GULO-882379 format. One line per field, with one value per residue (C-alpha): residue in three letters; chain; x, z, y. Coordinates in nm, 4 decimals. Example, Ala and Ser with C-alpha at 12.3 -4.5 7.8 and 13.67 -1.06 7.14 Angstrom:
2
nudo (ALA:SER)
drenlum (A:A)
px (1.2300:1.3670)
pz (0.7800:0.7140)
py (-0.4500:-0.1060)
***
This chain:
527
nudo (MET:ASN:HIS:THR:SER:SER:HIS:ALA:ILE:THR:ALA:ARG:ILE:ALA:GLN:ARG:LEU:ALA:GLY:GLU:VAL:GLY:GLN:GLN:ARG:PHE:ASN:MET:TRP:PHE:ASP:ARG:SER:ALA:ARG:MET:ASN:TYR:HIS:GLY:ASP:THR:GLN:GLN:LEU:ARG:VAL:ALA:VAL:PRO:ASN:ARG:VAL:VAL:ALA:ASP:TRP:ILE:ASP:ARG:ASN:PHE:ARG:GLU:GLN:LEU:THR:ARG:ALA:ALA:ALA:ASP:GLU:ILE:GLY:GLU:GLN:VAL:ALA:ILE:SER:LEU:TYR:VAL:GLU:PRO:GLY:ALA:PHE:GLY:ALA:GLU:PHE:ALA:ALA:THR:SER:GLN:ALA:ALA:ALA:ALA:ALA:MET:THR:ALA:PRO:LYS:SER:ASP:ALA:ILE:ALA:SER:THR:GLY:ASN:SER:LYS:ARG:SER:LYS:HIS:ALA:PRO:ALA:ARG:THR:ALA:SER:GLN:SER:PHE:GLN:SER:SER:SER:GLN:SER:SER:LYS:ASN:SER:VAL:PRO:ARG:SER:SER:ALA:ALA:ASP:ASP:ARG:GLN:ILE:ARG:TYR:SER:LEU:ASP:ASP:PHE:VAL:VAL:GLY:PRO:SER:ASN:GLU:LEU:ALA:PHE:SER:ALA:ALA:HIS:GLN:LEU:VAL:GLU:HIS:GLU:HIS:GLY:ALA:VAL:ASN:PRO:LEU:PHE:ILE:HIS:GLY:GLY:VAL:GLY:LEU:GLY:LYS:THR:HIS:LEU:LEU:GLN:GLY:ILE:CYS:GLN:LEU:PHE:ARG:GLU:ARG:LYS:PRO:ASP:ALA:ARG:ILE:LEU:TYR:THR:THR:GLY:GLU:LYS:PHE:THR:ASN:GLU:TYR:LEU:ALA:SER:MET:ALA:ASN:ARG:THR:GLN:GLU:GLN:PHE:ARG:GLN:LYS:ILE:ARG:ARG:LEU:ASP:LEU:LEU:ALA:ILE:ASP:ASP:VAL:HIS:PHE:LEU:ALA:GLY:LYS:GLU:LYS:THR:GLN:GLN:GLU:PHE:LEU:HIS:SER:PHE:ASP:GLU:ILE:ASP:LEU:GLY:GLY:ALA:ARG:VAL:VAL:MET:ALA:SER:ASP:ASN:ALA:PRO:LYS:GLN:ILE:LYS:GLN:PHE:SER:ALA:ALA:LEU:VAL:SER:ARG:CYS:ILE:ARG:GLY:LEU:VAL:VAL:GLU:VAL:ARG:SER:PRO:ASP:THR:PRO:THR:ARG:ILE:ARG:ILE:VAL:LYS:ALA:LEU:ALA:GLN:ARG:LYS:GLY:LEU:THR:LEU:LEU:GLU:SER:VAL:LEU:ALA:VAL:LEU:ALA:SER:ARG:CYS:GLN:GLY:SER:VAL:ARG:GLU:ILE:GLU:GLY:THR:LEU:ALA:LYS:LEU:HIS:ALA:LEU:ALA:ASN:LEU:THR:ASP:GLY:ARG:LEU:GLN:SER:PRO:PRO:THR:ALA:PRO:LEU:PHE:GLU:GLN:GLN:GLU:ASP:ALA:THR:MET:PRO:VAL:GLY:ASN:THR:ALA:PRO:ILE:GLY:HIS:ALA:LEU:VAL:ASN:ARG:LEU:LEU:SER:GLY:GLU:GLN:SER:PRO:VAL:LYS:LYS:ARG:ILE:ASN:PHE:GLU:ARG:ILE:LEU:GLU:VAL:VAL:CYS:ASP:GLN:LEU:HIS:VAL:THR:LYS:ALA:GLN:VAL:LEU:GLY:SER:GLN:ARG:VAL:LYS:GLN:ILE:VAL:LEU:ALA:ARG:SER:LEU:VAL:ILE:PHE:LEU:THR:ARG:GLN:LEU:THR:THR:MET:SER:TYR:PRO:GLU:ILE:SER:SER:ALA:ILE:ASN:LYS:ASN:SER:HIS:SER:THR:ILE:ILE:ALA:ALA:ASP:ARG:ARG:ILE:THR:GLU:GLN:LEU:THR:ASP:ASP:THR:PRO:LEU:MET:THR:GLN:GLY:SER:MET:ASP:THR:ASP:MET:ILE:PRO:LEU:SER:GLU:LEU:VAL:GLU:ARG:ILE:LYS:GLN:GLU:ILE:LEU:ARG:GLY)
drenlum (A:A:A:A:A:A:A:A:A:A:A:A:A:A:A:A:A:A:A:A:A:A:A:A:A:A:A:A:A:A:A:A:A:A:A:A:A:A:A:A:A:A:A:A:A:A:A:A:A:A:A:A:A:A:A:A:A:A:A:A:A:A:A:A:A:A:A:A:A:A:A:A:A:A:A:A:A:A:A:A:A:A:A:A:A:A:A:A:A:A:A:A:A:A:A:A:A:A:A:A:A:A:A:A:A:A:A:A:A:A:A:A:A:A:A:A:A:A:A:A:A:A:A:A:A:A:A:A:A:A:A:A:A:A:A:A:A:A:A:A:A:A:A:A:A:A:A:A:A:A:A:A:A:A:A:A:A:A:A:A:A:A:A:A:A:A:A:A:A:A:A:A:A:A:A:A:A:A:A:A:A:A:A:A:A:A:A:A:A:A:A:A:A:A:A:A:A:A:A:A:A:A:A:A:A:A:A:A:A:A:A:A:A:A:A:A:A:A:A:A:A:A:A:A:A:A:A:A:A:A:A:A:A:A:A:A:A:A:A:A:A:A:A:A:A:A:A:A:A:A:A:A:A:A:A:A:A:A:A:A:A:A:A:A:A:A:A:A:A:A:A:A:A:A:A:A:A:A:A:A:A:A:A:A:A:A:A:A:A:A:A:A:A:A:A:A:A:A:A:A:A:A:A:A:A:A:A:A:A:A:A:A:A:A:A:A:A:A:A:A:A:A:A:A:A:A:A:A:A:A:A:A:A:A:A:A:A:A:A:A:A:A:A:A:A:A:A:A:A:A:A:A:A:A:A:A:A:A:A:A:A:A:A:A:A:A:A:A:A:A:A:A:A:A:A:A:A:A:A:A:A:A:A:A:A:A:A:A:A:A:A:A:A:A:A:A:A:A:A:A:A:A:A:A:A:A:A:A:A:A:A:A:A:A:A:A:A:A:A:A:A:A:A:A:A:A:A:A:A:A:A:A:A:A:A:A:A:A:A:A:A:A:A:A:A:A:A:A:A:A:A:A:A:A:A:A:A:A:A:A:A:A:A:A:A:A:A:A:A:A:A:A:A:A:A:A:A:A:A:A:A:A:A:A:A:A:A:A:A:A:A:A:A:A:A:A:A:A:A:A:A:A:A:A:A:A:A:A:A:A:A:A:A:A:A:A:A:A:A:A:A:A:A:A:A:A:A)
px (0.0000:0.1496:0.1919:-0.0879:-0.3541:-0.2354:-0.2705:-0.6195:-0.7336:-0.5939:-0.7863:-1.1103:-1.0566:-1.0044:-1.3271:-1.5195:-1.3628:-1.4679:-1.8233:-1.7995:-1.6600:-1.7833:-1.5845:-1.4893:-1.3453:-1.1734:-1.0101:-0.9024:-0.7480:-0.6559:-0.6220:-0.3279:-0.2462:-0.2113:-0.0656:-0.2463:-0.0982:-0.2543:-0.0158:-0.1898:0.0844:0.0318:-0.3304:-0.2267:-0.3326:-0.0411:-0.1193:0.1714:0.1125:0.3355:0.3360:0.2030:-0.0791:-0.2371:-0.1628:-0.3375:-0.6336:-0.6857:-0.6375:-0.9003:-1.1564:-1.1211:-0.9703:-1.3105:-1.4121:-1.0712:-1.1048:-1.4590:-1.3769:-1.0786:-1.2744:-1.5666:-1.3319:-1.1140:-1.3901:-1.2081:-1.0456:-0.7488:-0.4843:-0.4484:-0.1008:-0.0376:0.3151:0.4677:0.6815:0.7466:0.9682:0.6748:0.4972:0.7344:0.8208:0.4658:0.4591:0.8202:0.7395:0.4970:0.6874:1.0369:0.9656:0.7548:1.0385:1.2884:1.0641:0.9193:1.0028:0.9355:1.1151:0.9252:0.8855:0.6858:0.3147:0.1047:-0.1187:-0.4942:-0.6427:-0.9557:-1.1631:-1.5034:-1.6644:-1.4311:-1.5703:-1.5373:-1.3109:-1.1422:-0.8215:-0.8007:-0.6327:-0.4481:-0.2246:0.0810:-0.0073:-0.0628:0.2158:0.4016:0.4831:0.8054:1.0967:1.0720:1.4362:1.5405:1.2113:1.1034:1.2329:0.9813:0.6117:0.3640:0.1321:-0.0402:-0.4097:-0.4375:-0.2966:-0.5363:-0.8337:-0.7512:-0.8215:-1.1912:-1.2120:-1.1836:-1.1170:-1.4199:-1.6598:-1.4736:-1.7006:-1.5024:-1.5612:-1.3637:-1.2277:-1.0538:-1.0290:-0.6549:-0.5850:-0.8035:-0.6213:-0.2828:-0.3887:-0.4509:-0.1279:0.0747:-0.0533:-0.0924:0.2390:0.5388:0.7705:0.5171:0.5992:0.3804:0.6058:0.6034:0.2468:0.1561:-0.2150:-0.3177:-0.6438:-0.8861:-1.0323:-1.2895:-1.2322:-1.1250:-0.7481:-0.7728:-1.0159:-0.7628:-0.4710:-0.6614:-0.8018:-0.4468:-0.3507:-0.6484:-0.5902:-0.2191:-0.3096:-0.5368:-0.2580:0.0137:-0.1351:0.2102:0.3136:0.4224:0.1956:0.1817:-0.0883:-0.0106:-0.0339:0.2329:0.1470:0.1722:0.4991:0.6408:0.5214:0.6616:0.9944:1.0193:0.9238:1.1946:1.4495:1.3365:1.3402:1.6579:1.4737:1.5465:1.6891:1.3647:1.1664:1.3858:1.3599:0.9815:0.9663:1.2495:1.1397:0.7930:0.6512:0.4072:0.4141:0.1027:0.1386:-0.1611:-0.1388:0.2311:0.2312:0.2446:0.6192:0.6612:0.9034:1.0234:1.3769:1.4932:1.1706:1.1951:1.5549:1.4564:1.1666:1.4001:1.6459:1.3617:1.2147:1.5449:1.5967:1.2581:1.2684:1.5958:1.4278:1.1479:0.8774:0.5983:0.5251:0.2024:0.1447:-0.1450:-0.1555:-0.3787:-0.1283:0.1075:0.4682:0.5997:0.3247:0.3955:0.5867:0.8936:0.9281:1.2958:1.4075:1.5232:1.1822:1.0013:1.2332:1.1518:0.7780:0.7669:0.9958:0.7007:0.3484:0.1730:-0.2036:-0.4772:-0.8274:-1.0669:-1.4201:-1.6616:-1.8925:-2.2707:-2.3183:-2.0405:-2.1868:-2.5236:-2.3589:-2.1724:-2.4976:-2.6649:-2.3783:-2.3540:-2.7315:-2.7446:-2.4735:-2.6941:-2.9973:-3.1668:-3.3685:-3.3965:-3.5933:-3.3718:-3.4949:-3.4013:-3.0512:-3.0158:-3.1381:-2.8898:-2.6050:-2.6838:-2.7031:-2.3778:-2.1167:-1.8255:-1.6559:-1.7864:-1.7930:-2.0621:-2.2703:-2.2122:-2.3218:-2.6398:-2.7299:-2.6670:-2.9166:-3.1629:-3.1306:-3.1952:-3.4946:-3.6381:-3.6150:-3.7652:-4.0511:-4.1262:-4.1405:-4.3685:-4.6185:-4.9399:-5.1268:-5.0232:-4.9712:-5.1454:-4.8237:-4.6534:-4.3043:-4.2237:-4.3380:-4.3623:-4.2551:-4.1195:-3.7877:-3.6788:-3.3511:-3.3557:-3.5261:-3.3350:-3.5528:-3.9088:-3.8114:-4.0165:-3.8138:-3.7639:-3.9236:-3.8989:-4.1220:-3.8795:-3.5777:-3.7460:-3.8124:-3.4446:-3.3194:-3.5681:-3.4605:-3.1019:-3.0102:-2.8764:-2.5211:-2.4729:-2.3409:-2.0346:-2.0173:-1.7877:-1.5498:-1.2935:-1.0002:-1.1398:-1.1942:-0.8443:-0.6890:-0.8611:-0.7989:-0.4294:-0.4028:-0.5800:-0.3833:-0.0480:0.0083:0.0658:-0.1638:0.1023:0.1043:-0.2752:-0.2855:0.0096:0.0313:0.1950:0.0290:0.1522:-0.1240:-0.1671:-0.1781:-0.4270:-0.6506:-0.6308:-0.7072:-1.0057:-1.1432:-1.1127:-1.3143:-1.5757:-1.6255:-1.6374:-1.9234:-2.0901:-2.0509:-2.0486:-2.2393:-1.9302:-1.9731:-1.7300:-1.5696:-1.5279:-1.3643:-1.1440:-1.0235:-0.9665:-0.7601:-0.5543:-0.6890:-0.7501:-1.0399:-1.3267:-1.3674:-1.0949:-1.2896:-1.6020:-1.4016:-1.2493:-1.5914:-1.7392:-1.4396:-1.4819:-1.8582:-1.7978:-1.5318:-1.7707:-2.0214:-1.7563:-1.6287:-1.2707:-1.0297:-0.7313:-0.4010:-0.3199:0.0316:0.1553:-0.0663:0.1254:-0.1504:-0.1600:-0.5249:-0.6789:-0.9492:-1.2601:-1.3082:-1.6523:-1.4991:-1.2228:-1.4737:-1.6952:-1.3999:-1.2902:-1.6482:-1.6831:-1.3549:-1.4620:-1.7985:-1.6358:-1.4616)
pz (0.0000:-0.1015:0.1345:-0.0248:0.0146:0.3712:0.4582:0.3045:0.4995:0.8220:0.7565:0.7007:1.0190:1.2052:1.0574:1.1702:1.5159:1.5476:1.4714:1.7381:2.0268:1.9316:1.7646:2.0854:2.2546:1.9302:1.9074:2.2703:2.2671:1.9041:1.6961:1.8956:2.1458:1.9099:1.5703:1.3900:1.1018:0.9331:0.8070:0.5473:0.5240:0.8874:0.9177:1.2149:1.3277:1.5142:1.7525:1.8872:2.1963:2.3880:2.7265:2.9191:3.0840:2.7446:2.6321:2.9311:2.9010:2.5320:2.6031:2.8786:2.7184:2.3407:2.2421:2.1641:1.9470:1.7732:1.6949:1.5665:1.3503:1.1910:1.1317:0.9767:0.7357:0.6405:0.6493:0.8862:1.2289:1.2707:1.5464:1.7549:1.8882:2.1251:2.1507:2.3702:2.1414:2.2870:1.9961:1.7538:1.9292:1.9270:2.1898:2.3141:2.4843:2.6053:2.9695:3.0069:2.7846:2.9276:3.2437:3.0546:2.8171:3.1016:3.3219:3.0655:3.1472:2.7959:2.4736:2.2121:1.9960:2.2674:2.2309:2.5404:2.5796:2.6020:2.9365:2.7822:3.0948:2.9564:3.2993:3.4229:3.5256:3.2555:3.4538:3.7135:3.5981:3.6328:3.9519:3.8555:4.0789:3.8877:3.9525:4.3266:4.5583:4.7680:5.1312:5.1469:5.3685:5.7114:5.8109:5.7479:5.8446:6.1730:6.3654:6.1971:6.2762:5.9933:5.9501:6.2699:6.3441:6.3039:5.9520:5.8704:5.9899:5.7299:5.4512:5.3810:5.0082:4.7889:4.4176:4.4052:4.4527:4.2282:3.9412:3.6170:3.3060:3.0162:3.2414:3.4834:3.3270:3.2573:3.6172:3.7448:3.5270:3.6374:4.0032:3.9516:3.7569:4.0404:4.2797:4.0533:3.8647:4.0888:3.8192:3.6512:3.4455:3.6442:3.9482:4.0606:3.9770:3.9803:3.9635:3.9106:3.8576:4.0067:4.3561:4.4305:4.1198:4.2928:4.3500:4.7215:4.6450:4.4055:4.6472:4.9364:4.7072:4.6066:4.9743:5.0521:4.7540:4.8367:5.1933:5.0554:4.8339:5.1005:5.4523:5.6105:5.3901:5.5420:5.3970:5.4708:5.3420:5.4307:5.2943:5.1866:5.4838:5.7368:5.5839:5.6171:5.9760:6.0874:5.9227:6.0904:6.4237:6.3817:6.3218:6.6314:6.8453:6.6878:6.5816:6.2104:6.1954:6.3286:6.0797:5.7942:5.9003:5.9130:5.5535:5.3946:5.5021:5.3531:5.0842:4.9651:5.0163:4.9128:4.9521:4.8839:4.8052:4.7313:4.5961:4.9612:4.9427:4.6882:4.8069:5.1027:4.9943:5.2887:5.2968:4.9222:4.9666:5.2448:5.0354:4.7389:4.9501:5.0894:4.7401:4.6043:4.9027:4.8890:4.5101:4.5265:4.7697:4.5235:4.7084:4.5272:4.5393:4.4397:4.4610:4.3968:4.3296:4.1865:3.9042:3.6884:3.8177:3.5621:3.6517:4.0270:4.0986:4.3235:4.2718:4.2280:3.8909:4.0598:4.2199:3.8919:3.7222:3.9810:3.9480:3.5695:3.5562:3.5957:3.4815:3.5124:3.4596:3.4863:3.6268:3.4687:3.5382:3.4666:3.1661:3.2107:3.1957:3.4522:3.6790:3.6666:3.7756:4.0529:4.1801:4.1748:4.3596:4.6278:4.6714:4.7242:4.9898:5.1753:5.1401:4.8946:4.6019:4.3176:3.9935:3.6870:3.5732:3.9130:3.8768:3.5510:3.7116:3.9993:3.7643:3.5512:3.8559:4.0147:3.7432:3.9724:4.1956:4.3479:4.6807:4.5424:4.4592:4.8092:4.9661:4.7591:4.8437:5.2139:5.2022:5.0064:5.2600:5.5490:5.3725:5.2890:5.6540:5.7762:5.5281:5.5886:5.9632:5.9514:5.6834:5.8387:5.5089:5.1443:4.9954:4.6782:4.4776:4.5999:4.7330:4.6769:4.3304:4.2390:3.8785:3.6791:3.6062:3.9698:4.0793:4.2940:4.6226:4.9484:5.1983:5.1772:5.0995:4.8184:4.5355:4.5619:4.2788:4.1347:4.3892:4.6779:4.4608:4.3367:4.6967:4.7771:4.4745:4.5113:4.8737:4.7725:4.6930:4.3440:4.3550:4.2493:3.8983:3.8376:3.5127:3.2837:3.0765:2.8050:3.0458:3.2641:2.9625:2.8288:3.1694:3.2147:2.8584:2.8848:3.2180:3.0929:2.7668:2.9138:2.6857:2.7648:2.7052:2.4845:2.2621:2.2232:2.1496:1.9110:1.5589:1.6095:1.4239:1.6454:1.6817:2.0594:2.0400:1.7516:1.9528:2.2579:2.0468:1.8854:2.2218:2.3605:2.0643:2.0878:2.4637:2.4466:2.1999:2.4236:2.7608:2.6893:2.4782:2.2844:1.9089:1.6491:1.5907:1.9686:2.0037:1.7037:1.8761:2.2091:2.0466:1.8340:1.4932:1.2128:1.0538:1.2335:0.9495:1.1107:1.4387:1.2673:1.1038:1.4374:1.6060:1.3287:1.3295:1.7006:1.6521:1.3722:1.5704:1.8660:1.6373:1.5531:1.9147:1.7899:2.0393:2.1340:2.3092:2.4721:2.5476:2.8894:2.9028:3.0289:2.9507:2.6667:2.5991:2.4521:2.5752:2.3598:2.2601:2.4240:2.7552:2.7271:2.6530:2.9442:3.1808:3.0803:3.1099:3.4625:3.5659:3.4169:3.5925:3.9258:3.8848)
py (0.0000:0.3343:0.6297:0.8332:0.5624:0.4891:0.8568:0.8688:0.5622:0.7101:1.0313:0.8388:0.6374:0.9650:1.1003:0.7921:0.8161:1.1818:1.0727:0.8008:1.0074:1.3555:1.6312:1.8111:1.5013:1.4014:1.7457:1.7243:1.3765:1.3006:1.6162:1.7526:1.4750:1.1766:1.0864:0.8029:0.6046:0.2997:0.0278:-0.1874:-0.4478:-0.5495:-0.4284:-0.2200:0.1279:0.2831:0.5694:0.7774:0.9943:1.2405:1.0670:0.7691:0.9642:1.0339:0.6768:0.5240:0.7607:0.6772:0.3067:0.3075:0.5358:0.5141:0.1768:0.0255:0.3225:0.3199:-0.0495:-0.0069:0.2974:0.1198:-0.2026:-0.0137:0.1627:-0.1367:-0.3985:-0.6324:-0.6330:-0.3987:-0.4193:-0.1020:-0.0197:0.2705:0.4113:0.6817:0.8968:1.2463:1.3523:1.3507:1.6366:1.9317:2.1914:2.2590:1.9178:1.9267:1.9988:1.7100:1.4713:1.5077:1.3105:1.0591:0.9764:0.9378:0.7243:0.4843:0.1259:-0.0047:0.1007:0.2980:-0.0111:-0.1925:-0.1342:-0.0705:-0.3742:-0.3394:-0.4363:-0.5821:-0.5146:-0.4243:-0.3904:-0.1226:0.2149:0.4759:0.7064:0.4836:0.3173:-0.0618:-0.1735:-0.4894:-0.6920:-0.5779:-0.2135:-0.2554:-0.1532:-0.4040:-0.3241:-0.1286:-0.2107:-0.0539:-0.0954:0.2638:0.4281:0.2730:0.5741:0.8052:0.7550:0.7479:1.0465:1.1465:1.1124:1.4876:1.4575:1.1717:1.3752:1.6389:1.3876:1.4379:1.3681:1.0596:1.0203:0.7917:1.0841:1.3303:1.4397:1.4122:1.6237:1.7710:2.0477:1.8106:1.4634:1.4858:1.5936:1.3082:1.0550:1.1908:1.1589:0.7862:0.7502:0.9011:0.6343:0.3317:0.3437:0.2957:0.4298:0.6567:0.9625:1.2002:1.2498:1.5235:1.6175:1.9869:2.0765:2.4382:2.6245:2.8746:2.8679:2.5972:2.3831:2.0609:2.0900:2.0089:1.7250:1.5716:1.6075:1.4517:1.1832:1.0915:1.0642:0.8417:0.6107:0.5900:0.4905:0.2156:0.0845:0.1085:0.1036:0.1442:0.4365:0.7658:1.0326:1.4010:1.6333:1.9932:2.3462:2.5900:2.8102:2.5256:2.4050:2.7569:2.8012:2.4644:2.5367:2.8785:2.7217:2.4575:2.7341:2.9208:2.6045:2.4655:2.1502:2.1759:1.8241:1.6736:1.8785:1.7582:1.3947:1.4233:1.5525:1.3593:1.0108:1.0397:0.8119:1.0779:1.4538:1.6463:2.0211:2.2454:2.6192:2.5808:2.9381:3.0500:2.9785:3.2610:3.5279:3.3173:3.2420:3.0273:2.8248:2.7598:2.6469:2.4062:2.2743:2.2184:2.0205:1.8093:1.7717:1.6367:1.4078:1.2363:1.2191:1.0273:0.7895:0.7158:0.9093:1.0896:1.4607:1.6315:2.0066:2.2411:2.6134:2.8831:2.9404:2.7371:2.7290:2.9758:3.2243:3.2272:3.5460:3.5195:3.1460:3.0642:2.9298:2.6095:2.5518:2.6185:2.3700:2.0997:2.1620:2.1298:1.8271:1.5929:1.6743:2.0109:1.9961:2.2559:2.2186:2.4646:2.5796:2.2925:2.3099:2.3001:1.9181:1.8703:2.1402:1.9628:1.6368:1.8214:1.9773:1.6361:1.4651:1.7347:1.7413:1.3653:1.3894:1.6383:1.4116:1.6482:1.5149:1.7655:1.7661:1.7383:2.0791:2.2256:2.0813:2.2732:2.5970:2.5718:2.4772:2.7802:3.0059:2.8835:2.9325:3.0111:2.7578:2.4350:2.6191:2.8464:2.5374:2.3996:2.7295:2.7462:2.3853:2.4497:2.7389:2.5261:2.2449:2.4841:2.6401:2.2967:2.1880:2.5156:2.5035:2.1358:2.1948:2.4963:2.4004:2.2692:2.2385:2.2221:2.5705:2.6834:2.6563:2.3365:2.3854:2.0185:1.9163:1.5491:1.4928:1.2042:1.3740:1.3827:1.2326:0.9199:1.0090:0.9902:0.8065:0.9341:1.2951:1.4452:1.5984:1.9726:2.1649:2.5134:2.6881:2.6383:2.7162:3.0338:3.1345:3.0824:3.2724:3.5571:3.5967:3.6542:4.0081:4.0434:4.1668:4.5262:4.5083:4.7157:4.8982:4.7041:4.9103:4.8503:4.8685:4.5902:4.3628:4.4359:4.3648:4.0274:3.9059:3.9938:3.8152:3.5007:3.4764:3.5852:3.8816:4.2497:4.5440:4.7010:4.3925:4.3914:4.7646:4.7343:4.5953:4.2534:3.9648:3.6796:3.4201:3.4553:3.8358:3.8329:3.5998:3.8274:4.1353:3.9636:3.8518:4.2050:4.3321:4.0547:4.0897:4.4690:4.4403:4.1799:4.3492:4.7235:4.9737:5.0842:5.1103:4.9735:5.3183:5.3643:5.0229:5.1027:5.4181:5.2397:4.9665:5.2090:5.1092:5.3576:5.1707:5.0030:4.7501:4.5378:4.5557:4.4242:4.1437:4.0365:4.0343:3.8195:3.5839:3.5031:3.4600:3.2084:3.0226:2.9977:2.8282:2.5666:2.5785:2.5743:2.4104:2.6261:2.5776:2.9087:3.0253:2.9182:2.6094:2.3072:2.0583:1.8119:1.8929:2.2045:2.4365:2.4907:2.8551:2.8661:2.7581:3.0167:3.2947:3.1848:3.1756:3.5263:3.6550:3.5183:3.6794:4.0152:4.0017:3.9145:4.2485)
***
């Protein structure tokens, strides 16, 4: 089979696969994160990926669809071979691929075998005997107690109840990889994202799963602030050696809000020494922060280098379907049964962090209890509406309908809306896309700057009353025809929901344009 026909068949298989999994998921996991190539002489579809995290995710979630798409196109069964090949993906994947290439236990020519477990949960990785950890030797560690009861009490979350969606699925997969693969490519793991998007849940879930795998393991979950305070206290009390022994003999260190170390030179130096020591001993390190390592001001170059040596993944604001599932899961934990239509209303109302959803449900729970206790007879408009689209009831509790939710929402004072201006939009777009105001207001045609400029124009038209000529003047353009063209271009791209990889992103997946626009909008409105 010649190269041209092989390429054409590969393209048709890709087209069938996109129809199977949906265009957005195809763009996320195959368009930029995989290279497919059909070999007719061996009837084999080879799929190269940048690192083992992506390989395992595709193997678990898309192998069946890949096999079916290839078989439908060729007319007979086709072998699927997944390969980790960082060199095929260029500089944009260098940070996540470097550790993967170094830590792989199999050569590039060895395909990753399919597990063949059809009953496995969609998102939970298989837990085979070969992946389980064996008890480690205690000879050198008996002098250091495992994590204290106080530390264990801090662990409140599990990966089992983490709601997975497109905004966090790579981080979720990496969390499992860190625990399940003793020589995995994701160590250290650095998770970053906005407030209330699940970073702490992932870190504590990793700790809990690690404890299940290795009951005798020494695990410490702490925060950047607590680490700093304990280090300073050890200096004051001259107990630095005890502090170092506590950290450096761990099997797993999970440090939340690691950005708190920014600007604290001595604490960063101590953390780096501990980091190197436990890494040499084969321990795992997972960190979380509001920003990616390179965006944390006053982080030393050496610390940034350590953080990006493994895998850096972002958790973003959940899309609407994921928010609905989050509302449903949190409601069920509180014993609330909500109509499906009410779930959608609350998900639409709470577009910020998961904490906002939790707060709204707490108020709804209190109002439901208050109302149920005080009502002596059914009201004219039922507060609890029985409908077929309700979620599974908890006990004998009737599902909560729109009347009670409307009462809750009408009782909340609408926040005073600040007047949004061009400067605010420009500031947020520049911050989100990691460009400067001077670049956006200048004449450079670099892709990232053009995107930022177009988004400023689009959002100014959306959120202000400025006309095209006024926007043209604000953005230093002589003709407003270019402003109109930029506005229309973003509108068209939103229709296609074009996936983007923005500058500064350390992930191997891309963000859909609609999600990027929504995220910027929410940040502008938070003002």
